[in-house]
C-alpha positions in Angstrom: 75.9 -60.8 245.1 78.0 -57.9 244.0 79.1 -57.5 247.7 80.1 -61.2 248.2 82.4 -60.8 245.1 83.9 -57.5 246.3 84.6 -58.2 249.8 86.5 -61.6 248.1 88.4 -59.1 246.2 89.2 -57.2 249.6 89.9 -60.2 251.4 92.5 -61.8 248.5 94.2 -58.2 248.8 94.2 -58.3 252.7 95.2 -61.8 253.4 98.9 -61.2 251.8 101.9 -61.6 254.1 102.9 -57.7 253.8 99.5 -56.0 254.6 98.8 -58.7 257.4 102.0 -57.7 258.8 101.2 -54.1 258.0 97.5 -54.3 259.9 99.5 -56.2 262.8 102.1 -53.3 263.4 99.4 -50.7 263.1 96.9 -52.3 265.7 99.7 -52.9 268.0 101.2 -49.3 267.6 97.6 -48.1 267.7 96.9 -50.1 271.1 100.4 -49.0 273.0 99.6 -45.4 272.0 96.0 -45.0 273.5 97.6 -46.7 276.3 99.9 -43.8 276.7 97.9 -40.9 278.5 98.2 -37.7 276.1 99.4 -39.3 272.9 96.7 -39.9 270.6 96.2 -41.5 267.0 96.3 -38.1 265.0 99.5 -37.3 267.0 100.9 -41.1 266.1 99.8 -41.0 262.4 101.4 -37.5 262.0 104.4 -38.7 263.2 104.4 -42.1 261.3 103.0 -40.3 257.7 106.6 -40.2 256.5 107.3 -43.4 257.1 104.5 -44.5 254.6 106.3 -43.1 251.9 108.1 -46.0 251.1 105.1 -48.3 251.0 102.6 -49.8 248.9 99.3 -47.4 248.7 97.5 -50.3 250.1 99.9 -51.5 252.6 100.0 -47.7 253.8 96.4 -47.1 254.4 96.0 -50.6 256.2 98.9 -49.7 258.6 97.2 -46.3 259.7 93.8 -47.8 259.7 94.9 -49.7 261.9 96.7 -47.3 264.3 93.2 -45.5 264.6 91.0 -48.3 265.6 93.9 -49.4 267.7 94.0 -46.3 269.4 90.2 -46.4 270.0 90.7 -49.5 271.8 93.8 -48.7 274.0 91.9 -45.3 275.1 89.6 -47.4 277.0 92.2 -49.0 279.1 93.8 -46.1 280.7 90.2 -44.4 281.2 89.1 -47.8 283.1 92.6 -48.1 285.1 93.8 -44.9 286.0 90.5 -42.1 285.2 92.5 -40.9 282.2 90.6 -40.5 278.8 93.2 -40.9 276.2 90.8 -40.0 273.6 88.1 -37.7 273.3 85.4 -40.5 272.5 86.8 -42.3 276.0 85.6 -39.5 278.5 82.5 -41.5 279.0 84.1 -45.0 279.7 85.6 -43.2 282.7 82.5 -42.7 284.7 81.5 -46.1 285.2 85.0 -48.0 283.9 86.8 -46.3 286.8 84.4 -47.1 289.3 84.1 -50.4 288.7 88.4 -51.3 288.5 88.1 -49.0 291.9 85.9 -52.1 293.4 88.0 -54.8 292.2 86.2 -55.3 288.9 88.9 -54.0 286.6 89.1 -57.1 284.4 85.1 -57.5 283.5 85.4 -53.7 282.8 88.4 -53.9 280.2 87.0 -57.3 278.5 83.6 -55.7 278.3 85.1 -52.9 276.5 87.5 -55.4 274.5 84.4 -57.2 273.1 81.6 -54.8 272.8 84.2 -52.8 270.5 84.9 -55.9 268.7 81.5 -56.3 267.9 80.8 -52.6 267.1 83.8 -52.7 265.0 83.0 -55.9 262.8 79.0 -54.1 262.2 80.4 -50.7 261.4 82.9 -52.4 258.9 79.8 -54.5 257.6 77.6 -51.3 257.6 80.7 -49.6 255.6 80.7 -52.4 253.0 77.3 -52.6 252.4 75.9 -48.9 252.8 78.6 -46.6 252.1 76.7 -44.8 249.0 73.5 -45.0 250.4 74.6 -43.6 253.7 76.5 -40.5 252.4 73.2 -39.3 250.2 72.0 -39.3 254.5 75.5 -36.9 255.3 74.7 -35.1 252.3 71.5 -33.6 253.9 73.3 -32.2 256.6 73.9 -28.3 256.0 75.7 -26.1 258.6 71.8 -25.2 260.2 71.5 -29.2 260.7 75.1 -29.7 262.2 74.4 -26.6 264.6 71.1 -28.3 265.5 72.5 -31.6 265.8 74.7 -30.4 268.4 72.6 -28.2 270.5 70.8 -31.6 271.0 74.1 -33.0 272.1 74.7 -30.7 274.7 71.1 -31.2 276.0 71.7 -34.7 276.1 74.8 -34.2 278.1 72.6 -32.0 280.8 70.4 -35.2 281.1 73.7 -37.6 281.0 75.3 -35.5 283.8 75.0 -36.7 287.5 73.6 -34.4 290.5 72.2 -30.9 290.2 70.9 -29.6 286.9 72.8 -26.5 287.4 75.7 -27.5 287.5 75.6 -29.7 284.6 74.4 -26.6 282.7 77.0 -24.3 284.5 79.6 -27.3 283.5 78.4 -27.2 279.9 78.9 -23.1 279.4 82.1 -23.3 281.0 83.1 -25.7 278.2 81.8 -23.6 275.5 83.7 -20.7 277.1 87.1 -22.6 276.9 86.6 -23.4 273.4 86.2 -19.8 272.3 89.7 -19.2 273.5 91.9 -18.7 270.6 91.7 -17.1 267.0 88.3 -16.2 265.2 87.3 -18.6 262.7 86.1 -15.6 260.4 88.1 -12.7 261.1 91.3 -14.0 262.5 91.9 -12.0 265.2 92.6 -13.7 268.9 90.3 -13.7 271.1 90.4 -14.5 275.0 94.0 -15.3 274.6 95.0 -12.3 277.2 98.2 -11.5 274.4 99.8 -14.9 275.8 101.0 -16.3 272.3 100.3 -19.8 273.2 96.4 -19.4 273.7 96.1 -17.9 270.2 95.8 -21.6 268.9 93.2 -22.1 271.8 93.6 -24.8 274.6 94.4 -28.4 273.7 91.5 -31.2 274.6 94.5 -33.2 276.0 95.6 -30.5 278.3 91.8 -30.0 279.7 91.1 -34.0 279.8 94.4 -34.8 281.6 94.3 -32.2 284.0 90.7 -32.5 285.4 90.3 -36.2 284.9 94.1 -37.0 285.7 95.9 -34.8 287.9 92.6 -33.6 289.7 92.1 -36.9 290.6 95.5 -37.5 292.2 95.7 -34.2 293.8 92.4 -35.2 295.6 94.0 -38.9 296.7 97.2 -37.1 297.8 95.1 -34.5 299.8 93.4 -37.5 301.8 95.3 -39.5 304.5 97.1 -43.0 303.2 94.4 -45.3 304.3 91.7 -43.3 303.1 92.9 -42.8 299.6 90.1 -44.2 297.2 92.5 -46.1 295.3 92.5 -49.8 294.7 92.9 -51.3 297.9 90.5 -54.5 297.1 91.8 -57.4 295.4 90.8 -57.8 291.5 88.4 -60.3 291.5 87.6 -62.2 288.2 89.4 -61.5 285.0 86.2 -61.5 282.7 82.6 -60.8 282.5 80.0 -62.8 284.5 76.8 -64.4 283.1 75.1 -61.8 284.8 77.4 -59.4 283.2 76.8 -60.8 279.8 73.3 -60.7 279.9 73.6 -56.6 281.2 75.8 -56.0 278.4 74.6 -57.8 275.4 71.6 -55.5 274.7 73.7 -52.2 276.1 76.3 -53.2 272.8 73.7 -53.5 270.4 72.1 -50.0 271.3 75.3 -48.4 271.2 76.7 -50.5 267.8 73.4 -49.1 266.4 73.8 -45.3 267.5 77.8 -45.2 266.6 77.0 -46.8 263.4 74.6 -44.0 262.5 76.4 -40.8 264.0 79.8 -41.9 262.9 79.1 -41.0 259.2 78.6 -37.3 260.2 81.4 -34.8 259.9 82.8 -33.2 263.1 82.3 -35.3 266.2 80.4 -38.2 265.2 82.1 -40.7 267.1 81.9 -38.3 270.2 78.6 -37.6 270.0 77.4 -41.1 269.6 79.7 -42.3 272.5 77.6 -39.7 274.7 74.4 -40.4 273.1 74.7 -44.0 273.5 75.5 -43.6 277.4 72.4 -41.2 277.8 70.2 -43.8 276.3 71.5 -46.4 278.9 70.7 -43.9 281.8 67.2 -43.8 280.5 67.1 -47.3 280.2 65.3 -49.4 283.4 68.2 -50.7 286.3 67.4 -54.6 286.5 67.1 -55.6 290.1 70.1 -55.9 291.9 72.1 -53.7 289.2 74.5 -51.1 290.0 73.4 -47.6 289.9 75.0 -45.4 286.9 78.0 -43.9 288.0 79.1 -46.3 290.3 80.5 -49.1 288.4 77.6 -50.2 285.9 79.2 -52.7 283.1 76.4 -51.0 280.9 78.0 -47.6 281.1 81.2 -49.0 279.9 80.1 -51.4 276.9 77.6 -48.4 275.5 80.1 -45.8 274.8 83.1 -48.4 274.0 80.6 -50.0 271.1 79.2 -46.6 269.9 83.0 -45.2 269.5 84.0 -48.0 267.6 81.3 -48.2 265.7 81.7 -44.7 264.9 85.2 -44.9 263.9 84.6 -47.3 261.0 81.7 -45.6 259.7 83.5 -42.4 259.4 85.4 -44.1 256.5 82.3 -43.6 254.7 82.4 -40.2 253.9 86.2 -40.4 253.4 85.8 -43.0 250.7 82.9 -42.4 248.7 82.9 -38.4 248.9 86.4 -37.6 249.9 85.3 -35.4 252.8 87.3 -36.2 256.0 84.9 -36.2 258.9 87.8 -35.8 261.5 91.1 -35.1 262.3 92.4 -38.7 261.7 90.7 -38.8 258.6 91.9 -35.5 257.2 95.5 -37.2 257.6 94.4 -40.3 255.9 93.6 -38.2 252.9 97.2 -37.1 253.1 98.5 -40.4 253.0 96.1 -41.2 250.1 97.3 -38.0 248.2 101.2 -38.6 249.0 100.3 -42.2 247.0 98.6 -40.1 244.2 95.2 -41.5 244.8 92.5 -38.7 244.9 89.9 -39.6 247.2 86.3 -39.6 246.7 83.6 -41.7 244.6 85.7 -42.6 242.0 88.5 -45.1 244.4 85.7 -47.6 244.4 85.5 -47.9 240.5 89.5 -46.7 239.2 90.8 -48.7 242.3 88.4 -51.2 244.0 91.5 -53.4 245.2 92.4 -50.5 247.2 88.8 -49.6 248.6 87.8 -53.3 249.0 91.3 -54.3 250.6 91.2 -51.5 253.2 87.3 -52.8 254.0 88.4 -56.2 254.5 91.3 -55.4 256.4 89.3 -53.7 259.3 87.9 -57.1 260.2 91.4 -58.9 260.2 92.4 -55.6 262.2 89.1 -55.7 264.9 89.9 -59.6 265.3 93.8 -58.7 266.0 92.8 -56.4 268.2 90.8 -58.9 270.3 93.1 -61.6 270.0 95.9 -59.0 271.4 94.2 -57.5 274.1 92.7 -60.2 276.1 95.3 -62.2 277.2 96.8 -58.7 277.8 93.9 -57.9 280.6 95.9 -59.7 283.5 99.2 -57.5 282.5 97.0 -54.5 282.9 95.7 -55.4 286.0 99.0 -55.8 287.5 99.4 -52.1 286.8 96.6 -51.9 290.2 99.1 -53.7 292.2 101.9 -50.9 291.8 101.9 -48.8 295.1 100.1 -45.4 294.7 103.3 -43.8 295.6 104.9 -45.2 292.6 101.9 -45.3 290.5 101.0 -41.3 290.2 104.8 -39.7 289.4 104.4 -42.4 286.3 100.8 -41.3 285.8 102.1 -37.5 286.5 105.4 -37.8 283.8 103.4 -39.9 281.0 100.9 -37.3 281.2 103.4 -34.3 280.8 105.4 -36.3 278.2 102.0 -37.3 276.4 100.5 -33.4 276.2 104.3 -32.1 275.6 104.7 -34.2 272.4 101.2 -32.7 271.1 102.6 -29.3 270.6 106.1 -29.6 271.6 105.4 -26.8 274.2 106.2 -26.6 277.7 103.3 -23.6 278.1 101.1 -26.6 278.1 102.4 -28.7 280.8 102.0 -25.4 283.2 98.8 -25.5 282.0 97.6 -28.7 282.8 98.7 -28.3 286.5 96.3 -25.2 286.3 93.5 -27.6 285.3 94.2 -30.1 287.8 93.8 -27.9 290.6 90.2 -26.6 289.1 89.7 -30.6 288.8 90.2 -31.1 292.4 88.0 -27.8 292.7 85.2 -29.8 290.8 85.4 -32.7 292.9 85.3 -30.7 296.0 82.0 -29.2 294.5 80.9 -32.3 293.3 80.7 -31.6 289.9 80.7 -33.6 286.9 83.6 -32.8 284.5 82.3 -34.9 281.1 80.0 -31.8 280.1 82.6 -29.5 280.7 84.5 -31.5 278.1 81.6 -32.1 275.9 80.9 -28.4 275.7 84.9 -27.5 274.8 84.7 -29.8 272.0 81.2 -29.2 270.3 81.3 -25.0 271.3 83.9 -24.2 268.1 82.2 -26.4 265.5 78.7 -25.0 266.9 80.0 -21.7 266.5 81.5 -22.5 262.9 78.4 -24.3 261.9 76.1 -21.0 263.3 77.9 -18.9 261.5 78.1 -20.2 258.2 74.3 -21.1 257.8 73.8 -17.2 258.8 76.3 -16.3 256.1 74.2 -18.6 254.1 71.0 -17.4 255.0 72.0 -13.7 254.7 71.4 -13.4 258.7 67.9 -15.0 258.5 67.6 -17.0 262.0 64.5 -19.1 260.6 66.7 -20.8 258.7 67.0 -23.1 261.6 63.1 -23.9 261.6 62.4 -23.6 258.0 64.5 -26.8 256.7 63.1 -29.5 258.0 65.7 -32.1 259.7 67.2 -28.8 261.7 64.0 -28.1 263.1 63.2 -31.7 264.0 66.2 -32.2 265.6 65.8 -28.7 267.7 62.3 -30.3 268.5 63.6 -33.4 269.8 66.3 -31.1 271.9 63.1 -29.3 273.1 61.1 -32.1 274.2 63.9 -33.7 276.1 65.1 -30.2 277.9 61.1 -30.2 278.7 61.2 -33.7 280.2 64.2 -32.8 282.3 62.8 -30.1 283.9 59.6 -31.5 284.6 59.2 -31.7 288.3 58.2 -35.1 288.9 60.9 -36.3 286.7 63.7 -33.9 288.0 62.9 -35.3 291.8 63.2 -39.1 290.5 66.3 -38.2 288.6 67.9 -36.5 291.6 66.9 -39.8 294.1 68.6 -41.9 291.0 71.9 -40.0 291.1 72.3 -40.1 295.1 75.4 -42.0 296.3 75.0 -44.5 298.2 
């Protein structure tokens, strides 16, 4: 009963004209930023943070929250249409979403992403409202050893996820881990693998690698072929919305993705990202129905599940922020900054000392998710129009937007050259038949793994058994070991290779 009273208070706050306007502005800005490749929610919120000084605290946080989940929404649009993951959590959407667009099914892919995101966002918000306090206890049980083990499980999941050869998949993950080591050492502050290039002392940016390997690599591959053989959208776009059969395939995938995202979103670090990869891995392990398109060739489940997972994760990532004052990712760290600007101390006392803010923000998430569906579903036709632009005009525009996005992250021209270099490397991957998604997961999880490994060893005074003597850590490592053994079994290995043969 208390929950309903609290939600009634929240909706009373969120449904004021001023707060509705700021929620709409946040969602609109977030979607536009998500669609532009390279300019993610972190850069947008960082740029707009000073603009919130003059706003009331609740309106400021509602707008920043709208930008966050709006960007998660918009990131899937570029991932599906032009093979560019605007956000780290959109990396998996690229695999099947782009293939659907190439087959003239961009409409159903965008609708699946939109509807899956809406459902997952609503469920994630409900979980945030109902289980905020108990779920933080789960997050508290995760120490450095548990995080390290969870990330090992994530990387082994990426091996299962990758199509084609297991050796190539492992090679891509190792390359990703090595790229993640470039920069300044966490403990000693010494620059490593930077080759005396000052721009590399901060490490290589995720956007730089993602834009280069996915975006520029695909463009170089297309330009290397005669015009009539280019793998672009030559076919007619059929149907803007999913068919009855699509809904039948999508529904269970959305439910599974939402459940995974809601659980992993509360974990500090790459919760929403790990959720998207985990959801895709589970879909690949689920038996294909008769007549269903194989994964990697445009299966609608490969879009619906990871999009649901990353949106559910985006909502539940507010749990550690609002209840413990711990920001689980860079966007939430900026939200802490916004709260501090307005003299609000994030943590357990927010719920008791400032219930209007706490419940008003939660209620605004439902309103924001509804706004996103109303905004985005009618725009599907407009996004599809992008596919009718001749490729000779489209590819320079993509290159330009990528360059602007990458430059705006650090205001550094070196990053633009780096994207070009990764574009050539991405072209090499296409020629060698190597899947770049595991590389990006290795790159993102590598620094976090190293940090948690070193922290765990510092706390245990160099005792490596800490990873197997702590119950939760040992369980995660055991699951990872079982998964690896199953994948390496000769019968499973041959079946897996058959499943990934391109038609």
